[in-house]
N, C-alpha and C positions, 0 to 999 in steps of 0.2 A: 233495262238490262235484267236478265234472269239469273238467279243464283243456281249453281250446280253443286253437287257433292262429289268430291274425288275421294275414293277409298283406296288406300295402299294395301298391298297384300304381300305377305312373306310366303315364299314358295320353295319347297325342297322335295324333289321327286324321290330321292333316296330315303328320306324319313317320312314320305307320304304326307307332307305338310302343305296345306293351302289355307292360310289363316289371314283374316282381315286384321290390319294393324291400327291405322289412324284414319279418321274422317276429316276432310278439309272442306270448308265452304269456299267456293271460288265463283268468280263472275264469268258469265258466258261472253267471252270477248274474242276478238280476232286472234289473240295470242294464246289460245287455249293449249295448243301443243307445247309451247314454251313454258307455260305455267305448270302443266302436268309434268313435264320433264324436270322442272325445278323441285317439285314435290317429291318425285321419285328419287332424285339425288339426295334430298334432305333426309328422307326416311330409309334410304338404301332399299328401295322396293322394286323388284323385278316386274311387278304387275300393278297397274293403277286402272281402276274402273271409274268412269264418270257417269253419274246418274242425274236425272232431272229431279225436280221437287217431288214428283210422284213415284220416285224410286225406280223409274224405268231406265234401263241401260242406254246411255247415249253413245259411248265409245269405250273400248278397252285398249289400253296401251301396254306394250311389253318393252322392257329394257334389259337386253341381254347382259349389259355391263354390270348389272346388279344381281344376276342369277347366282344361286348357291354353287359353291365350288367344292362341296364335300364329295368324297368318293364313296363307293359302295362300302357298306358296313360289313365287317367280317364276322 
C-alpha cells in the first residue's frame, strides 16, 4: 500500500487567498474519497490536493460547503 500526501488549502477569492494549511499522510485505499472528505471537514478546507510520494498531483477535491462566505470588501 502506498502512502499519499493530502494537503488542505484555505481559499478566499475576495481576499485573493490560496494558502496551504496542513499536510496529512494517508494510505492509498479504496476509501480515498471518504478519507479526503473527512480531512476537509476536520480542517474546514474547501480544497484538498492529493499528491504521491514524488509530489505529483494525483487528484484535487473541492468542497463547496467549506468555501469562504465573506462578501466583497468595501
